[in-house]
PDB file as gemmi writes it, atoms N, CA and C in Angstrom:
CRYST1    1.000    1.000    1.000  90.00  90.00  90.00 P 1                      
ATOM      1  N   MET A   1       2.238 -14.190  15.304  1.00  0.00           N  
ATOM      2  CA  MET A   1       2.046 -13.935  13.887  1.00  0.00           C  
ATOM      3  C   MET A   1       0.778 -13.112  13.711  1.00  0.00           C  
ATOM      4  N   SER A   2       0.812 -12.127  12.824  1.00  0.00           N  
ATOM      5  CA  SER A   2      -0.359 -11.293  12.593  1.00  0.00           C  
ATOM      6  C   SER A   2      -1.250 -11.910  11.516  1.00  0.00           C  
ATOM      7  N   THR A   3      -2.344 -11.244  11.237  1.00  0.00           N  
ATOM      8  CA  THR A   3      -3.306 -11.696  10.243  1.00  0.00           C  
ATOM      9  C   THR A   3      -2.763 -11.475   8.834  1.00  0.00           C  
ATOM     10  N   ALA A   4      -3.121 -12.348   7.910  1.00  0.00           N  
ATOM     11  CA  ALA A   4      -2.681 -12.214   6.521  1.00  0.00           C  
ATOM     12  C   ALA A   4      -3.184 -10.900   5.929  1.00  0.00           C  
ATOM     13  N   VAL A   5      -2.308 -10.210   5.234  1.00  0.00           N  
ATOM     14  CA  VAL A   5      -2.646  -8.957   4.582  1.00  0.00           C  
ATOM     15  C   VAL A   5      -3.385  -9.286   3.284  1.00  0.00           C  
ATOM     16  N   PRO A   6      -4.644  -8.837   3.132  1.00  0.00           N  
ATOM     17  CA  PRO A   6      -5.358  -9.129   1.882  1.00  0.00           C  
ATOM     18  C   PRO A   6      -4.776  -8.316   0.726  1.00  0.00           C  
ATOM     19  N   SER A   7      -4.577  -8.959  -0.417  1.00  0.00           N  
ATOM     20  CA  SER A   7      -4.042  -8.253  -1.572  1.00  0.00           C  
ATOM     21  C   SER A   7      -4.139  -9.104  -2.833  1.00  0.00           C  
ATOM     22  N   VAL A   8      -4.420  -8.442  -3.943  1.00  0.00           N  
ATOM     23  CA  VAL A   8      -4.389  -9.117  -5.239  1.00  0.00           C  
ATOM     24  C   VAL A   8      -2.947  -9.357  -5.684  1.00  0.00           C  
ATOM     25  N   LEU A   9      -1.993  -8.747  -5.011  1.00  0.00           N  
ATOM     26  CA  LEU A   9      -0.573  -8.890  -5.349  1.00  0.00           C  
ATOM     27  C   LEU A   9       0.077 -10.066  -4.630  1.00  0.00           C  
ATOM     28  N   ARG A  10      -0.654 -10.698  -3.735  1.00  0.00           N  
ATOM     29  CA  ARG A  10      -0.127 -11.754  -2.871  1.00  0.00           C  
ATOM     30  C   ARG A  10       0.541 -12.889  -3.647  1.00  0.00           C  
ATOM     31  N   LYS A  11      -0.077 -13.381  -4.686  1.00  0.00           N  
ATOM     32  CA  LYS A  11       0.475 -14.516  -5.432  1.00  0.00           C  
ATOM     33  C   LYS A  11       1.767 -14.133  -6.156  1.00  0.00           C  
ATOM     34  N   GLU A  12       1.782 -12.938  -6.736  1.00  0.00           N  
ATOM     35  CA  GLU A  12       2.947 -12.487  -7.507  1.00  0.00           C  
ATOM     36  C   GLU A  12       4.155 -12.172  -6.620  1.00  0.00           C  
ATOM     37  N   TYR A  13       3.887 -11.762  -5.378  1.00  0.00           N  
ATOM     38  CA  TYR A  13       4.959 -11.381  -4.446  1.00  0.00           C  
ATOM     39  C   TYR A  13       4.835 -12.194  -3.156  1.00  0.00           C  
ATOM     40  N   ALA A  14       4.773 -13.497  -3.302  1.00  0.00           N  
ATOM     41  CA  ALA A  14       4.546 -14.400  -2.165  1.00  0.00           C  
ATOM     42  C   ALA A  14       5.600 -14.238  -1.070  1.00  0.00           C  
ATOM     43  N   ASP A  15       6.869 -14.120  -1.437  1.00  0.00           N  
ATOM     44  CA  ASP A  15       7.930 -13.972  -0.431  1.00  0.00           C  
ATOM     45  C   ASP A  15       7.742 -12.699   0.388  1.00  0.00           C  
ATOM     46  N   LEU A  16       7.425 -11.630  -0.270  1.00  0.00           N  
ATOM     47  CA  LEU A  16       7.234 -10.352   0.405  1.00  0.00           C  
ATOM     48  C   LEU A  16       6.044 -10.415   1.362  1.00  0.00           C  
ATOM     49  N   PHE A  17       4.934 -10.982   0.901  1.00  0.00           N  
ATOM     50  CA  PHE A  17       3.747 -11.078   1.755  1.00  0.00           C  
ATOM     51  C   PHE A  17       3.952 -12.067   2.902  1.00  0.00           C  
ATOM     52  N   PHE A  18       4.810 -13.055   2.727  1.00  0.00           N  
ATOM     53  CA  PHE A  18       5.129 -13.963   3.829  1.00  0.00           C  
ATOM     54  C   PHE A  18       5.666 -13.147   5.010  1.00  0.00           C  
ATOM     55  N   PHE A  19       6.580 -12.226   4.732  1.00  0.00           N  
ATOM     56  CA  PHE A  19       7.160 -11.412   5.798  1.00  0.00           C  
ATOM     57  C   PHE A  19       6.207 -10.316   6.268  1.00  0.00           C  
ATOM     58  N   LEU A  20       5.402  -9.773   5.372  1.00  0.00           N  
ATOM     59  CA  LEU A  20       4.388  -8.804   5.792  1.00  0.00           C  
ATOM     60  C   LEU A  20       3.425  -9.449   6.791  1.00  0.00           C  
ATOM     61  N   ASP A  21       2.990 -10.659   6.492  1.00  0.00           N  
ATOM     62  CA  ASP A  21       2.044 -11.365   7.363  1.00  0.00           C  
ATOM     63  C   ASP A  21       2.633 -11.637   8.734  1.00  0.00           C  
ATOM     64  N   ARG A  22       3.910 -11.905   8.792  1.00  0.00           N  
ATOM     65  CA  ARG A  22       4.571 -12.219  10.066  1.00  0.00           C  
ATOM     66  C   ARG A  22       4.856 -10.961  10.882  1.00  0.00           C  
ATOM     67  N   ASP A  23       4.893  -9.827  10.219  1.00  0.00           N  
ATOM     68  CA  ASP A  23       5.108  -8.544  10.891  1.00  0.00           C  
ATOM     69  C   ASP A  23       6.341  -8.569  11.787  1.00  0.00           C  
ATOM     70  N   GLU A  24       7.426  -9.107  11.255  1.00  0.00           N  
ATOM     71  CA  GLU A  24       8.636  -9.266  12.051  1.00  0.00           C  
ATOM     72  C   GLU A  24       9.842  -8.468  11.553  1.00  0.00           C  
ATOM     73  N   CYS A  25       9.785  -7.957  10.332  1.00  0.00           N  
ATOM     74  CA  CYS A  25      11.016  -7.356   9.816  1.00  0.00           C  
ATOM     75  C   CYS A  25      10.860  -5.927   9.299  1.00  0.00           C  
ATOM     76  N   GLY A  26       9.869  -5.209   9.750  1.00  0.00           N  
ATOM     77  CA  GLY A  26       9.755  -3.798   9.411  1.00  0.00           C  
ATOM     78  C   GLY A  26       9.360  -3.487   7.986  1.00  0.00           C  
ATOM     79  N   ILE A  27       8.683  -4.418   7.328  1.00  0.00           N  
ATOM     80  CA  ILE A  27       8.187  -4.167   5.977  1.00  0.00           C  
ATOM     81  C   ILE A  27       6.716  -3.819   6.084  1.00  0.00           C  
ATOM     82  N   GLY A  28       6.311  -2.765   5.376  1.00  0.00           N  
ATOM     83  CA  GLY A  28       4.918  -2.356   5.389  1.00  0.00           C  
ATOM     84  C   GLY A  28       4.344  -2.307   3.992  1.00  0.00           C  
ATOM     85  N   TYR A  29       3.011  -2.286   3.917  1.00  0.00           N  
ATOM     86  CA  TYR A  29       2.308  -2.210   2.639  1.00  0.00           C  
ATOM     87  C   TYR A  29       1.109  -1.299   2.806  1.00  0.00           C  
ATOM     88  N   SER A  30       0.954  -0.341   1.910  1.00  0.00           N  
ATOM     89  CA  SER A  30      -0.218   0.517   1.872  1.00  0.00           C  
ATOM     90  C   SER A  30      -1.072   0.099   0.692  1.00  0.00           C  
ATOM     91  N   PRO A  31      -2.199  -0.598   0.945  1.00  0.00           N  
ATOM     92  CA  PRO A  31      -3.045  -1.035  -0.160  1.00  0.00           C  
ATOM     93  C   PRO A  31      -3.653   0.132  -0.950  1.00  0.00           C  
ATOM     94  N   SER A  32      -3.974   1.221  -0.286  1.00  0.00           N  
ATOM     95  CA  SER A  32      -4.562   2.369  -0.988  1.00  0.00           C  
ATOM     96  C   SER A  32      -3.583   2.998  -1.963  1.00  0.00           C  
ATOM     97  N   PHE A  33      -2.313   3.038  -1.591  1.00  0.00           N  
ATOM     98  CA  PHE A  33      -1.290   3.661  -2.436  1.00  0.00           C  
ATOM     99  C   PHE A  33      -0.501   2.645  -3.259  1.00  0.00           C  
ATOM    100  N   ARG A  34      -0.718   1.348  -3.009  1.00  0.00           N  
ATOM    101  CA  ARG A  34       0.035   0.268  -3.655  1.00  0.00           C  
ATOM    102  C   ARG A  34       1.543   0.498  -3.483  1.00  0.00           C  
ATOM    103  N   GLU A  35       1.919   0.753  -2.235  1.00  0.00           N  
ATOM    104  CA  GLU A  35       3.322   1.010  -1.911  1.00  0.00           C  
ATOM    105  C   GLU A  35       3.821   0.037  -0.848  1.00  0.00           C  
ATOM    106  N   PHE A  36       5.043  -0.403  -1.030  1.00  0.00           N  
ATOM    107  CA  PHE A  36       5.743  -1.229  -0.053  1.00  0.00           C  
ATOM    108  C   PHE A  36       6.881  -0.396   0.498  1.00  0.00           C  
ATOM    109  N   GLY A  37       7.225  -0.617   1.765  1.00  0.00           N  
ATOM    110  CA  GLY A  37       8.333   0.144   2.325  1.00  0.00           C  
ATOM    111  C   GLY A  37       8.924  -0.503   3.556  1.00  0.00           C  
ATOM    112  N   LEU A  38      10.094  -0.010   3.920  1.00  0.00           N  
ATOM    113  CA  LEU A  38      10.757  -0.412   5.157  1.00  0.00           C  
ATOM    114  C   LEU A  38      10.477   0.663   6.187  1.00  0.00           C  
ATOM    115  N   THR A  39       9.931   0.264   7.335  1.00  0.00           N  
ATOM    116  CA  THR A  39       9.626   1.247   8.361  1.00  0.00           C  
ATOM    117  C   THR A  39      10.910   1.758   8.999  1.00  0.00           C  
ATOM    118  N   VAL A  40      10.892   3.027   9.365  1.00  0.00           N  
ATOM    119  CA  VAL A  40      12.059   3.665   9.969  1.00  0.00           C  
ATOM    120  C   VAL A  40      12.336   3.059  11.341  1.00  0.00           C  
ATOM    121  N   ARG A  41      11.278   2.812  12.090  1.00  0.00           N  
ATOM    122  CA  ARG A  41      11.387   2.116  13.374  1.00  0.00           C  
ATOM    123  C   ARG A  41      10.056   1.413  13.636  1.00  0.00           C  
ATOM    124  N   PRO A  42      10.028   0.372  14.436  1.00  0.00           N  
ATOM    125  CA  PRO A  42       8.785  -0.376  14.673  1.00  0.00           C  
ATOM    126  C   PRO A  42       7.633   0.539  15.091  1.00  0.00           C  
ATOM    127  N   GLY A  43       6.507   0.346  14.442  1.00  0.00           N  
ATOM    128  CA  GLY A  43       5.318   1.119  14.757  1.00  0.00           C  
ATOM    129  C   GLY A  43       5.271   2.505  14.152  1.00  0.00           C  
ATOM    130  N   SER A  44       6.316   2.909  13.468  1.00  0.00           N  
ATOM    131  CA  SER A  44       6.376   4.243  12.877  1.00  0.00           C  
ATOM    132  C   SER A  44       5.599   4.285  11.558  1.00  0.00           C  
ATOM    133  N   PRO A  45       4.888   5.396  11.305  1.00  0.00           N  
ATOM    134  CA  PRO A  45       4.221   5.546  10.015  1.00  0.00           C  
ATOM    135  C   PRO A  45       5.199   6.001   8.917  1.00  0.00           C  
ATOM    136  N   VAL A  46       6.427   6.316   9.287  1.00  0.00           N  
ATOM    137  CA  VAL A  46       7.438   6.787   8.337  1.00  0.00           C  
ATOM    138  C   VAL A  46       8.191   5.586   7.783  1.00  0.00           C  
ATOM    139  N   TRP A  47       8.347   5.557   6.458  1.00  0.00           N  
ATOM    140  CA  TRP A  47       9.069   4.452   5.851  1.00  0.00           C  
ATOM    141  C   TRP A  47       9.813   4.881   4.604  1.00  0.00           C  
ATOM    142  N   GLN A  48      10.736   4.028   4.188  1.00  0.00           N  
ATOM    143  CA  GLN A  48      11.473   4.216   2.938  1.00  0.00           C  
ATOM    144  C   GLN A  48      10.817   3.312   1.906  1.00  0.00           C  
ATOM    145  N   GLU A  49      10.321   3.921   0.840  1.00  0.00           N  
ATOM    146  CA  GLU A  49       9.620   3.148  -0.189  1.00  0.00           C  
ATOM    147  C   GLU A  49      10.559   2.146  -0.862  1.00  0.00           C  
ATOM    148  N   LEU A  50      10.039   0.970  -1.123  1.00  0.00           N  
ATOM    149  CA  LEU A  50      10.766  -0.066  -1.852  1.00  0.00           C  
ATOM    150  C   LEU A  50      10.307  -0.063  -3.305  1.00  0.00           C  
ATOM    151  N   ARG A  51      11.224  -0.173  -4.216  1.00  0.00           N  
ATOM    152  CA  ARG A  51      10.907  -0.274  -5.654  1.00  0.00           C  
ATOM    153  C   ARG A  51      11.099  -1.696  -6.167  1.00  0.00           C  
ATOM    154  N   PHE A  52      11.833  -2.515  -5.386  1.00  0.00           N  
ATOM    155  CA  PHE A  52      12.099  -3.904  -5.754  1.00  0.00           C  
ATOM    156  C   PHE A  52      11.857  -4.775  -4.536  1.00  0.00           C  
ATOM    157  N   CYS A  53      11.421  -5.999  -4.760  1.00  0.00           N  
ATOM    158  CA  CYS A  53      11.241  -6.943  -3.664  1.00  0.00           C  
ATOM    159  C   CYS A  53      12.620  -7.242  -3.073  1.00  0.00           C  
ATOM    160  N   PRO A  54      12.799  -7.058  -1.762  1.00  0.00           N  
ATOM    161  CA  PRO A  54      14.120  -7.299  -1.169  1.00  0.00           C  
ATOM    162  C   PRO A  54      14.506  -8.781  -1.120  1.00  0.00           C  
ATOM    163  N   PHE A  55      13.571  -9.670  -1.389  1.00  0.00           N  
ATOM    164  CA  PHE A  55      13.849 -11.096  -1.325  1.00  0.00           C  
ATOM    165  C   PHE A  55      14.104 -11.722  -2.688  1.00  0.00           C  
ATOM    166  N   THR A  56      13.483 -11.163  -3.736  1.00  0.00           N  
ATOM    167  CA  THR A  56      13.634 -11.741  -5.068  1.00  0.00           C  
ATOM    168  C   THR A  56      14.286 -10.789  -6.066  1.00  0.00           C  
ATOM    169  N   GLY A  57      14.305  -9.492  -5.759  1.00  0.00           N  
ATOM    170  CA  GLY A  57      14.834  -8.501  -6.687  1.00  0.00           C  
ATOM    171  C   GLY A  57      13.848  -8.098  -7.766  1.00  0.00           C  
ATOM    172  N   LYS A  58      12.675  -8.685  -7.750  1.00  0.00           N  
ATOM    173  CA  LYS A  58      11.647  -8.399  -8.757  1.00  0.00           C  
ATOM    174  C   LYS A  58      11.106  -6.980  -8.572  1.00  0.00           C  
ATOM    175  N   PRO A  59      10.934  -6.232  -9.671  1.00  0.00           N  
ATOM    176  CA  PRO A  59      10.368  -4.884  -9.547  1.00  0.00           C  
ATOM    177  C   PRO A  59       8.967  -4.947  -8.948  1.00  0.00           C  
ATOM    178  N   LEU A  60       8.678  -4.019  -8.041  1.00  0.00           N  
ATOM    179  CA  LEU A  60       7.346  -3.926  -7.449  1.00  0.00           C  
ATOM    180  C   LEU A  60       6.475  -3.057  -8.346  1.00  0.00           C  
ATOM    181  N   PRO A  61       5.151  -3.202  -8.269  1.00  0.00           N  
ATOM    182  CA  PRO A  61       4.284  -2.388  -9.125  1.00  0.00           C  
ATOM    183  C   PRO A  61       4.422  -0.900  -8.804  1.00  0.00           C  
ATOM    184  N   GLU A  62       4.150  -0.082  -9.791  1.00  0.00           N  
ATOM    185  CA  GLU A  62       4.216   1.367  -9.600  1.00  0.00           C  
ATOM    186  C   GLU A  62       3.201   1.798  -8.542  1.00  0.00           C  
ATOM    187  N   PRO A  63       3.603   2.654  -7.629  1.00  0.00           N  
ATOM    188  CA  PRO A  63       2.651   3.191  -6.653  1.00  0.00           C  
ATOM    189  C   PRO A  63       1.579   4.033  -7.351  1.00  0.00           C  
ATOM    190  N   VAL A  64       0.440   4.156  -6.705  1.00  0.00           N  
ATOM    191  CA  VAL A  64      -0.669   4.939  -7.263  1.00  0.00           C  
ATOM    192  C   VAL A  64      -1.043   6.107  -6.352  1.00  0.00           C  
ATOM    193  N   ARG A  65      -0.108   6.537  -5.529  1.00  0.00           N  
ATOM    194  CA  ARG A  65      -0.352   7.621  -4.555  1.00  0.00           C  
ATOM    195  C   ARG A  65      -0.871   8.890  -5.237  1.00  0.00           C  
ATOM    196  N   ASP A  66      -0.200   9.356  -6.281  1.00  0.00           N  
ATOM    197  CA  ASP A  66      -0.629  10.594  -6.943  1.00  0.00           C  
ATOM    198  C   ASP A  66      -2.033  10.452  -7.518  1.00  0.00           C  
ATOM    199  N   ARG A  67      -2.299   9.325  -8.149  1.00  0.00           N  
ATOM    200  CA  ARG A  67      -3.626   9.093  -8.719  1.00  0.00           C  
ATOM    201  C   ARG A  67      -4.682   9.026  -7.611  1.00  0.00           C  
ATOM    202  N   PHE A  68      -4.332   8.440  -6.465  1.00  0.00           N  
ATOM    203  CA  PHE A  68      -5.238   8.372  -5.324  1.00  0.00           C  
ATOM    204  C   PHE A  68      -5.711   9.781  -4.951  1.00  0.00           C  
ATOM    205  N   PHE A  69      -4.761  10.702  -4.784  1.00  0.00           N  
ATOM    206  CA  PHE A  69      -5.128  12.058  -4.393  1.00  0.00           C  
ATOM    207  C   PHE A  69      -5.883  12.785  -5.502  1.00  0.00           C  
ATOM    208  N   ASP A  70      -5.564  12.504  -6.767  1.00  0.00           N  
ATOM    209  CA  ASP A  70      -6.334  13.077  -7.875  1.00  0.00           C  
ATOM    210  C   ASP A  70      -7.789  12.624  -7.792  1.00  0.00           C  
ATOM    211  N   GLU A  71      -7.984  11.339  -7.523  1.00  0.00           N  
ATOM    212  CA  GLU A  71      -9.343  10.776  -7.466  1.00  0.00           C  
ATOM    213  C   GLU A  71     -10.145  11.319  -6.281  1.00  0.00           C  
ATOM    214  N   ILE A  72      -9.535  11.402  -5.103  1.00  0.00           N  
ATOM    215  CA  ILE A  72     -10.332  11.913  -3.979  1.00  0.00           C  
ATOM    216  C   ILE A  72     -10.568  13.423  -4.106  1.00  0.00           C  
ATOM    217  N   GLU A  73      -9.666  14.110  -4.798  1.00  0.00           N  
ATOM    218  CA  GLU A  73      -9.890  15.536  -5.043  1.00  0.00           C  
ATOM    219  C   GLU A  73     -11.105  15.739  -5.936  1.00  0.00           C  
ATOM    220  N   LYS A  74     -11.302  14.845  -6.906  1.00  0.00           N  
ATOM    221  CA  LYS A  74     -12.484  14.910  -7.780  1.00  0.00           C  
ATOM    222  C   LYS A  74     -13.770  14.788  -6.969  1.00  0.00           C  
ATOM    223  N   LEU A  75     -13.678  14.156  -5.797  1.00  0.00           N  
ATOM    224  CA  LEU A  75     -14.835  13.986  -4.917  1.00  0.00           C  
ATOM    225  C   LEU A  75     -15.026  15.186  -3.985  1.00  0.00           C  
ATOM    226  N   GLY A  76     -14.157  16.187  -4.129  1.00  0.00           N  
ATOM    227  CA  GLY A  76     -14.251  17.368  -3.286  1.00  0.00           C  
ATOM    228  C   GLY A  76     -13.465  17.261  -1.997  1.00  0.00           C  
ATOM    229  N   LEU A  77     -12.688  16.206  -1.856  1.00  0.00           N  
ATOM    230  CA  LEU A  77     -11.857  16.010  -0.669  1.00  0.00           C  
ATOM    231  C   LEU A  77     -10.463  16.532  -0.998  1.00  0.00           C  
ATOM    232  N   ILE A  78     -10.177  17.730  -0.560  1.00  0.00           N  
ATOM    233  CA  ILE A  78      -8.947  18.390  -1.007  1.00  0.00           C  
ATOM    234  C   ILE A  78      -7.937  18.647   0.108  1.00  0.00           C  
ATOM    235  N   ASP A  79      -8.188  18.105   1.286  1.00  0.00           N  
ATOM    236  CA  ASP A  79      -7.280  18.359   2.401  1.00  0.00           C  
ATOM    237  C   ASP A  79      -6.289  17.213   2.592  1.00  0.00           C  
ATOM    238  N   GLY A  80      -5.794  16.678   1.490  1.00  0.00           N  
ATOM    239  CA  GLY A  80      -4.740  15.667   1.506  1.00  0.00           C  
ATOM    240  C   GLY A  80      -4.946  14.535   2.486  1.00  0.00           C  
ATOM    241  N   LEU A  81      -3.955  14.321   3.330  1.00  0.00           N  
ATOM    242  CA  LEU A  81      -3.976  13.191   4.250  1.00  0.00           C  
ATOM    243  C   LEU A  81      -5.134  13.245   5.240  1.00  0.00           C  
ATOM    244  N   VAL A  82      -5.613  14.432   5.573  1.00  0.00           N  
ATOM    245  CA  VAL A  82      -6.736  14.559   6.497  1.00  0.00           C  
ATOM    246  C   VAL A  82      -8.005  13.938   5.899  1.00  0.00           C  
ATOM    247  N   ASP A  83      -8.174  14.066   4.588  1.00  0.00           N  
ATOM    248  CA  ASP A  83      -9.391  13.590   3.933  1.00  0.00           C  
ATOM    249  C   ASP A  83      -9.368  12.107   3.570  1.00  0.00           C  
ATOM    250  N   ILE A  84      -8.257  11.425   3.744  1.00  0.00           N  
ATOM    251  CA  ILE A  84      -8.199  10.011   3.376  1.00  0.00           C  
ATOM    252  C   ILE A  84      -9.283   9.216   4.082  1.00  0.00           C  
ATOM    253  N   GLU A  85      -9.439   9.427   5.367  1.00  0.00           N  
ATOM    254  CA  GLU A  85     -10.429   8.665   6.125  1.00  0.00           C  
ATOM    255  C   GLU A  85     -11.857   9.051   5.778  1.00  0.00           C  
ATOM    256  N   ARG A  86     -12.062  10.217   5.188  1.00  0.00           N  
ATOM    257  CA  ARG A  86     -13.401  10.646   4.776  1.00  0.00           C  
ATOM    258  C   ARG A  86     -13.754  10.157   3.377  1.00  0.00           C  
ATOM    259  N   ALA A  87     -12.792   9.604   2.656  1.00  0.00           N  
ATOM    260  CA  ALA A  87     -13.022   9.104   1.302  1.00  0.00           C  
ATOM    261  C   ALA A  87     -13.932   7.873   1.360  1.00  0.00           C  
ATOM    262  N   PRO A  88     -14.656   7.588   0.269  1.00  0.00           N  
ATOM    263  CA  PRO A  88     -15.501   6.392   0.228  1.00  0.00           C  
ATOM    264  C   PRO A  88     -14.714   5.124   0.558  1.00  0.00           C  
ATOM    265  N   ALA A  89     -15.419   4.110   1.018  1.00  0.00           N  
ATOM    266  CA  ALA A  89     -14.806   2.861   1.488  1.00  0.00           C  
ATOM    267  C   ALA A  89     -13.852   2.246   0.474  1.00  0.00           C  
ATOM    268  N   GLU A  90     -14.162   2.327  -0.814  1.00  0.00           N  
ATOM    269  CA  GLU A  90     -13.286   1.706  -1.813  1.00  0.00           C  
ATOM    270  C   GLU A  90     -11.864   2.266  -1.748  1.00  0.00           C  
ATOM    271  N   PHE A  91     -11.700   3.501  -1.287  1.00  0.00           N  
ATOM    272  CA  PHE A  91     -10.385   4.134  -1.216  1.00  0.00           C  
ATOM    273  C   PHE A  91      -9.591   3.704   0.015  1.00  0.00           C  
ATOM    274  N   GLN A  92     -10.183   2.917   0.873  1.00  0.00           N  
ATOM    275  CA  GLN A  92      -9.502   2.434   2.067  1.00  0.00           C  
ATOM    276  C   GLN A  92      -8.812   1.089   1.810  1.00  0.00           C  
ATOM    277  N   SER A  93      -8.831   0.640   0.557  1.00  0.00           N  
ATOM    278  CA  SER A  93      -8.248  -0.651   0.193  1.00  0.00           C  
ATOM    279  C   SER A  93      -7.729  -0.590  -1.246  1.00  0.00           C  
ATOM    280  N   GLU A  94      -7.410  -1.731  -1.790  1.00  0.00           N  
ATOM    281  CA  GLU A  94      -6.965  -1.827  -3.185  1.00  0.00           C  
ATOM    282  C   GLU A  94      -8.120  -1.657  -4.163  1.00  0.00           C  
ATOM    283  N   GLU A  95      -9.332  -1.732  -3.658  1.00  0.00           N  
ATOM    284  CA  GLU A  95     -10.513  -1.746  -4.521  1.00  0.00           C  
ATOM    285  C   GLU A  95     -10.530  -0.604  -5.530  1.00  0.00           C  
ATOM    286  N   TRP A  96     -10.186   0.608  -5.122  1.00  0.00           N  
ATOM    287  CA  TRP A  96     -10.308   1.746  -6.030  1.00  0.00           C  
ATOM    288  C   TRP A  96      -9.390   1.624  -7.236  1.00  0.00           C  
ATOM    289  N   TRP A  97      -8.138   1.166  -7.046  1.00  0.00           N  
ATOM    290  CA  TRP A  97      -7.235   1.062  -8.208  1.00  0.00           C  
ATOM    291  C   TRP A  97      -7.508  -0.190  -9.030  1.00  0.00           C  
ATOM    292  N   ILE A  98      -8.039  -1.218  -8.412  1.00  0.00           N  
ATOM    293  CA  ILE A  98      -8.427  -2.409  -9.167  1.00  0.00           C  
ATOM    294  C   ILE A  98      -9.597  -2.063 -10.090  1.00  0.00           C  
ATOM    295  N   ARG A  99     -10.610  -1.381  -9.556  1.00  0.00           N  
ATOM    296  CA  ARG A  99     -11.782  -0.981 -10.355  1.00  0.00           C  
ATOM    297  C   ARG A  99     -11.406  -0.119 -11.537  1.00  0.00           C  
ATOM    298  N   ARG A 100     -10.351   0.655 -11.408  1.00  0.00           N  
ATOM    299  CA  ARG A 100      -9.922   1.559 -12.469  1.00  0.00           C  
ATOM    300  C   ARG A 100      -8.867   0.938 -13.386  1.00  0.00           C  
ATOM    301  N   GLY A 101      -8.547  -0.313 -13.146  1.00  0.00           N  
ATOM    302  CA  GLY A 101      -7.607  -1.027 -14.006  1.00  0.00           C  
ATOM    303  C   GLY A 101      -6.185  -0.484 -13.946  1.00  0.00           C  
ATOM    304  N   LEU A 102      -5.805   0.018 -12.767  1.00  0.00           N  
ATOM    305  CA  LEU A 102      -4.455   0.604 -12.642  1.00  0.00           C  
ATOM    306  C   LEU A 102      -3.419  -0.436 -12.258  1.00  0.00           C  
TER     307      LEU A 102                                                      
END                                                                             
C-alpha cells in the first residue's frame, strides 16, 4: 500500500481516495490541476480524465489546469509544462487553488 495522498477533497471523495492511496487500479490525481484520471498503463503519465467518481457517480470538481497556466504565466513562466517545476512551491500542490478560493 502506498502513502495517503494529501488533499482537501479527501473527505468528499473518500471512496476515490481509498483507491488512490492503495495505488492498485490505475487511478491518478494531480493536485496542481485538481484532475482525476485513469492511467493508460501502469506508471504512464498519460491518462483519461475523469469527470465523475467511478465508485459513486458523484461529479468531480472542475479542473483548474487552464487557470494554473494563466497564473504561472503571470510569474513570467511561459514555457508550459517545462516551467511547472520552476513555479513557486505553492503551485506544486493544491495550495495555489485553495489560496485563490477556486
